[in-house]
N, C-alpha and C positions, 0 to 999 in steps of 0.2 A: 689472577686466582678462583676458580671455582668454588660453589657454596657446597657445604658436603651435606652427601643424601643422607636423612633421618633414619636410622634402622628399626627395624623391626619392632625392639626392646626401647625405642627411644619412644617408639609412639604408643607402647606398651604403658611404658612410663606416665605419657603422658596423660593419659586417656585415666589413670588410675588417679592422679592427682586431681582431676578436672572431676572424676567421680567424689572424690573424697574434699574436694574444697566446698561444690556447690553448682548451683545451676544458673548462677547468674547471667552465663555468659551466653550470648544468642546460638554460639555454635554446639553448646550443648546436647543439646535432641539430635542431632546429625552424629555427634560422638559416639552416643547410646544406641541408636538405633541402627548405624553404620552396618556393627556385626549381625545383629539379626539381617539385615537386609542382607547380607552375605550368606547366611544361615539359608534362607527361604528360598532363594536363589539359586543355591548350589546344590538343595537336597528335592525341590517343591518346581518350582519354575524353570532353572535348566535341563532337568531331565527332561521336560514334558516336550520342550525344545528338543531334546537328544531322539527322542522316538518318533519324532513328526521327519527327520533329517534320515532317519534308520528305515522309513515308512515308504520313503521315497529313493532309495540307494539302490536300489535292485533295478526296477523300474519303471524310475521315473513318475508317473501321476496315473500309471496302469493300473495299480491297488486302488486307489480309489474313484477311479473310473466303474467299478464294478459297484458300487455303491449307487449310480446313478444308470446302472443298463435296466434295461427291460425285465430282466430276470436274473436268476445267478443267488448264488449263497449267499453273499453279502448282502444284499438288496434284501432278499427273502429273513436273513438275523435282524435287518436292525429293522424292519416291521415289524416283524414279530416281537420284539424287545418292547417296542412301543405301543405294540397292542396292548401286550402282558400291562405293562406300567400303566394304563391307560383305563385297562376293564380292574386293576387292581384298585385302584383310586374309586372307582364306582360302587364296589363292593365293599372295599373298607369306610367309605364313607356313607354307604346304608345301615353297616354293622354300630359304627364309632358313633354315629350321631344319632340314632336309636337308643343305643344304651345308654348316651348320655342325659338324653331326652326323658328317659325311663325313669332311669336312677337321681335323676333332681328333681324332678319336676311331680314323682308321684312317690305315693307312702306305700308300701305293702310288705305283706310277711315276707321274710325270705331277702330282703333288700339289702339289708347289711352282708350276708352271706353271698351274695354275688359282689359286692364291694369290695372285700376282705380277699377275692380270688381274680378281680378282672384283669388287674396285671399282669398274671403269672405269664402267658403266652410271649411277653415282649421279657421277660428277661431269660429266655433259652437262649442261648448262643444258635446264629445261623445257620452253624451245623445240626447241632445238636433238635432248633427246633424243627426241622426239615428233617431229618432221620426219626425222630417223634412220629410225625404228621406222618411217614411213609409206612411205619410200623404199626400203625390203625386204620390208614385208609387207603394203600394201594393193592395192589393185586395179592399181595403177601400180606396185607394186616389184619390186624386183630376185627374188627369191626366186618368187613367184607364178607370174611371167612367164616365169625361167627353168625352172619345171616345167611350164607350159603349152606352151613349146620344145621339150621332153625327152620330152614324154609325146604330144606333138599335141593336145595337148586343145584345145575351142574357145573357152575362155575362163581367166584365170588364177586356179591352181590353190592349195587352201589361204589364197587371200585374206580377211586380215582389215578387216572394216569395221563400224562403227556402235559398240556397244558391245565385242562381243570384238576390235574395237581396241585400244579404249581402257584394256579390261584386260591386254591383251599389252603396252602403252609402260608402265601400272602396275608391273607385274610383274616386267618388266626393270627398270625404274628406284628400284623402291621397296623390292624383298626385302633390301638391305643392313640396310634396318635390324632386322629379325630375324634377318639374320647376325651382325652385330655384336653385338646385346643376346644372341644367344645362344651365340655365339662366348666370350663373355665369362664368358657364366655355366657352360659346361659346364669352360673352363681355369680356374675357381675351386672347380669341384667335385671332393670327396674321392672317388675310386673304391674307396675301403675300403668306402662305402655302399650302391655298385650291389653291390660284391661280395658282401657281405654277403647282400644279400636273393638272388643265386643261391647262395648256399651253404646257406638257408635253405629251397631249393626252389622258389622262384618261378622262375617263366615270363620270356622278354622282353617279352609284352605286358605282365603285369603287372607288371612291373620299373618298364618306360615309364608305367606308371597310377600306380604306386603310391611312385615312386622318383625318374624324370627330370621328369616333368612338373610335379609340384610344388616341386622345386628350382627348374625352368627358369618358374616361372609369373608374375612378378613382369616380368624379361627379357620375359616373351611378352604380357604385360599392355602395357608402356610402350611397347612396340613395334608391336603393335594398335595402341594410340590414336592414335601418331604417324602409322603409313600412314594410317589411317581421317579423320584431319582433315588429312593431304596429300591425299589423292583427293578428298576434300570440295573441298576449294579449288582440285583439279584445272580449267583452262581449255583449256590447249594440247592436249593428247588429243582432247577432246571437239570443239574447233574444227575440226582434223585429218582427224577420222574421220566427222564428218557427226556428232554427237552435239547436236543442238539442246535438248534438253530436260530441261537438269539447271540446277542454279541457277546457278551462273557464268554459262554460257552465257546464261540469260536476264537478268541482271543487264546483259548489252554489249548485249543486242537491244535491250532496254526504253530503256536509256541512246542507243543510238543513235537510235533513233526519236523523242526524246526525249522518253518517259513517263519524268520522273527519279522520280514521288513512286514508281509500280509498281517502278524500278530499287532504289528506295531500300527497298520494302519486304522486297524477296528478300535486298538487302543485310543485311536487320534480320532475317530467320528466319536467313539462314545465320550470320552474327554471335554469335548467338545459339546455332545449334547447337551452334559451335566455340568458345562460352565453357564452355559446359556437357560437353563434355571435355576440356577443359585442364582444369577444376574437379575431374573425376571423375580426371583420370591424379594428378594432385595428391593428392587422396586415398587412391587405392590404396595410393601411395609412401607416404603414411605410416603405413598402415592397419596391417600386422603385421611382423615381423624374419624375414626366412627365412635369415637366417646358421646357417648348420653349424656346431657343437659338436664336428665332427671337428679331425687335425690339419694339412687342408689341404694334405696333398700331390698334386700335378698326375697328371692320370691319362695315362697310357703310350700311344702310337698302337699298334694292333693291325695286324700283319701280314695284308693278306689272304692266305688260303690256299690257299681255290676255286680250282681251276685255269682254271676258265671267268673267274672277277672278275680272274684276274691278268692275263689275256688282255685283258680288254672295259675295265679301269680305264684304260691306256697311251690306248686309243682313245675311252672316253667322254672323256677329259682333252681331248684335242687338239679334240672336236668343241665340249665348251664353251667352251675357249679361243676357238675361233673364233665361237662366235655372243657370247661379252661383247666379245671385238675387232668385229666385223659392225657397229653403229650407227657407232663412230668412224670404219671404213674406208668405210664408203657418205658419212658426208659426204665425207672424203678424195679419194673417186673425184668423186663428182658436183663438186666444188669446183673440178675443170681439165675440166668439161666447157662447153663452149661454150654457152651462153645459148640457149632455144629449139633445138635440136639433136635433141633427146632426147623421142622422141615415144612408137613403139608398140617398142621395140628393149629386150631384155632390159638390155643395158647401153648408156651414152650411145656414141654412135658417132661425136664427133669430143673432141677432147680440147686446153685450150689453158691458158697463162700467163696469157691477159689480164684475167683475173676478178681477178687478185692486184693484176695493171699498175694495171687502172684501179681498185682501191677505191684505192693510195696515193699514184696522179700524178691523179684527178677530185677536184675539191675537193666538191662536192656529194656522191662518194661516202663521200667520207673524212670528212666533217662528224658520222655517226654516231658514229663509232666518235670524235671527239674528246668527241662532246656527254655518252654515257657515260661514257667516263673522270672527265670534268669534273664531270660530276653527281654521279659514284658518292665521289669526294674529297669535295665538299662534306660529301656524308651521313656518307661514314666521319667526316671530322673531328666533326659533330654526335656521333654516336655514342659517338665515344673520349671526349669531353670530360663528355658527360651520364652514358653506359652507366659509366665509372670512378666518377665520384662516387655514382653509384646502388647501386652494390656495393661503397663502402667504406661508406655507411650504411647498408646491411641488413644486414655481416656485422659492424661494427667501433662501430657506435653502439645505443643503444639507446632509442628511443624509441615514442610511441603512433603505432600505425599501418602500423609498420614491414612487417608480413605485407602490406597491401593496397598497398603498396608496389611489391613486389615481386611481388602477381599483377600491379599494372596495366600494368607493363614487361612481363609474360608477356601480358598478352591480347593485343597488336599481333603477338604470335608467331602469337598462336590464328588471329585473323583474316586470312582469305584475300586476298589481292592485290586482287580484284574490290570488295571490302567496306572496303579501306584506301581506297582510290581513288573509291567514293561518299562515303563517309565526309567525304574532303576537300573534295571535289566540294561539297558539302551545308555545309559548316562555312565556307567560303573564297569562294564564289562572288561573296559581299559581304564588304564590309568588318570587321573587328571587331579587338578589341584585340591578339588575339595577330598578326593581320597589322598593324598598327600602321594599320590603318583604309583597305589597300590589298588589294584581289581578285587574289585569288592564280589563280585558274584563268584557263588562257589564257595567262599567264607564263612563264618559266624556273624558278622557282624553285619552282612546286609539284610536280617530279620529283624534283630532290632531298629534299625533305620529304618525298613518297611511304615513300622508299628511307632515309629515316632515321626514321619510324616503322618499317615492313618489317621492319629490320634493326638494331632497335638491340639489341632482345633476345640478336643474336648476342657481339654484343661484352662487354654486361652481363654473358651466362651465362661466357663464357670470365674476363673479369674477374675476378667471384665465384671461378670455380674455382682461380685464381690466387691471388686473395687470401686463400681458405680454407688452403692452404698455407703461408703467412707466418706465422711466430712477433708476435705484436701487443708481445709483450716489446721486440723490436728497436726501433719505433714510441716505448715507455714512456723506455728506453734515453736514448733522442736526446733525448727530452724533459726527462727528469731532468737532462740533463745541462745546461739551457737551451736548448736550442732551441723555438722557437714552433710550435706544432700544426702550421701551415702547412708552415715549413720542413723540419718533420719526414718530415710527409709527402710531399711533391715528393721530397726528394732520399735518403728511405729507400723508404716505399713504395710510391711511384710507378715507382722504378727495380727495384725488387723484380718489381714487377707486369708490366713491360716487355713481357717474351718472350709471357706468355699475351694481354696488348691488341693487339698488335702482330699474334698466331696471330688473335684476332678479328677485328680493323679489315681482315689481308687477306682472312679469307673473306666478310666485310660487302663489302668491293670487289669480288669476284668475283660475289657474288649482285647486287649494283648493277646493274654491268657486262651481268650476262645476264638480269635481269627485263624482264619483258612481261606477266603479267598485269593488275598495277596502269596501266605503260604505258600502254597500247593504249587508256586510259579517259581520259586526260590529257595526252597530248604534243602537240602542237602543228606546225607546219610546219617549224617553226625549231629543233625540241629534238626531233629523230627519235632514239633511240636505236637501236642497235643491232639489239635483237630486235625493232623493230618494222620496221624496215628491210629485217629478212629477211624478214617474213612479206609487207612488201608487195612486195617481189622475187619472191617464191614465186608471189604473187596475178597478177604478170605474166609469170610464164612463166621468168621469171629464175632459175634451178635454180641454174645455174652460181655465179651473183654473193653468190645468197644462202648457200648451201653454204661458199661463201669467206670470208664474214663470219663464219659458223658455224664452221669449221676453226679460225679468229684467237679465235673468243672459247674453245675448245678448249684449243689453245697454252698461252693464258695461264691458264687453268685448272690446267692441268698445271705451267706454272710458281710457280703460287701454293702448290699441293700439295706439290710435290719442298721449294720454303720455307720451308712450314710445317711441313713435317717434321724438317728442318736445327734451325728454331727449339725442336721438340718436342723432340728427341734433346738437344741443346745445353741445354733445361732438365735435363731428368731427369738428365744426367753430373752438371750444378750439382747439383741436389739428393740425389743418390747422394755427392758428394765433401763437403758439408756434415756429412750425417750419419755418414761416416766420420771428418771432423775430432771433431764433436761424439765 
């Protein structure tokens, strides 16, 4: 007699009993991790292999040989993307570190004004950020046309286009990576180390080279890699500033032209480069310890004593604030302009509320908002469930392959949106076990799946960071008092994690509502999200309605940022109360 094969319901029942009964068995971590591994394999890793198979399906390795040839679009696109990314790192580093040093080390009139708005560009969705800079600084922009009218020139003055325009967008939207990293490093740096170097006779240049830069190195390297990877994945800026020979643009062009094997080759190469930089970041962060052995007294801001500097500082503060708020101001201004009325004028000549009225009264115009909200909510639910469980497994359980599970989650964060879209197209253009035999490409579900893959790392990192602050003994105490693992996990751990999980979920939701890079490759006529609607309206020269959509996105982001700030303040106050009680 042969043994009966366990059925799927039997396995599910066994897993449920194990979760409810406790985690004493050495197999418990594997029972919990197995479905999580299957999810990551089916929707993150397996689609990557499907893309590679697609890239060699027609001409073998011929597509990849184009990247190694001495000339050609593929090679030039790769070099252009790498150049833009490297230049973005340099420019963002200069701006971000300079602003951090100025605001954290000096006191001057207008400093608080800059600090209040310095992170505004980072809050803009990628498409809206690129659109706002196009409306401000391109050949059709307000600033070049205004200078042209003021100076009486024949053509727009100081207009940015091509790679220069892309670098302007990247610099003003990505410098916060460097600013935040450098600010945190400067805030934790003991000024006595710097003062000791001055007392020993070192000049400013030598102190910067031998004291400040080495202490800032970890922050600068992490920010550099973040900016490099974000720039490498950039699609909206090259699209709007007419730079077609980048990796992301070539993925879109080849996909639109029906050459999926070549698009898959671009996606595979771009994915490999991105993953290499992710692993490099993880390696460098754990390479050495830069902690100071000093007492950790924070630096005191120095007053600007130079008479010229004291007069220039307020003026520069006002100018910097205007530059920071200009992108949002441009979107708000154009949002109230009449469609197809703005042609050669410096500013839109006609203003109306009709754009917002149309969006909220016309079912077809309102549908993209419903689509984005609905698809983002579905993706966020999946991100919360899977992200919290993976964070718990990585932080609390011991099992073989825990590091690989952590890396597998973050691979999705390293992959550009175009690569994620091509991966899903390659994997789900036919039915397979992970789609229950259904073709997902061309359906409603492909977009929530793309958002889930892209933004799962956000919820995972937020949940993991919160879980790291929770004492495991609280859960152990509940289980010692007779609670099952499932009850202790739900009533103790999940409830304590809730503020961090909610903050990550809100951030993922906002990113989902503003997502454009993956959406533009896989949306259908019935699933148009807000970002694609903005792009379509712009190409129809309906700039007012496009900006109105963008303004709604910006308002949503500011509301979520305010709410997330309240959650963080509440979480900080709770931790301080617990420390005081203990």
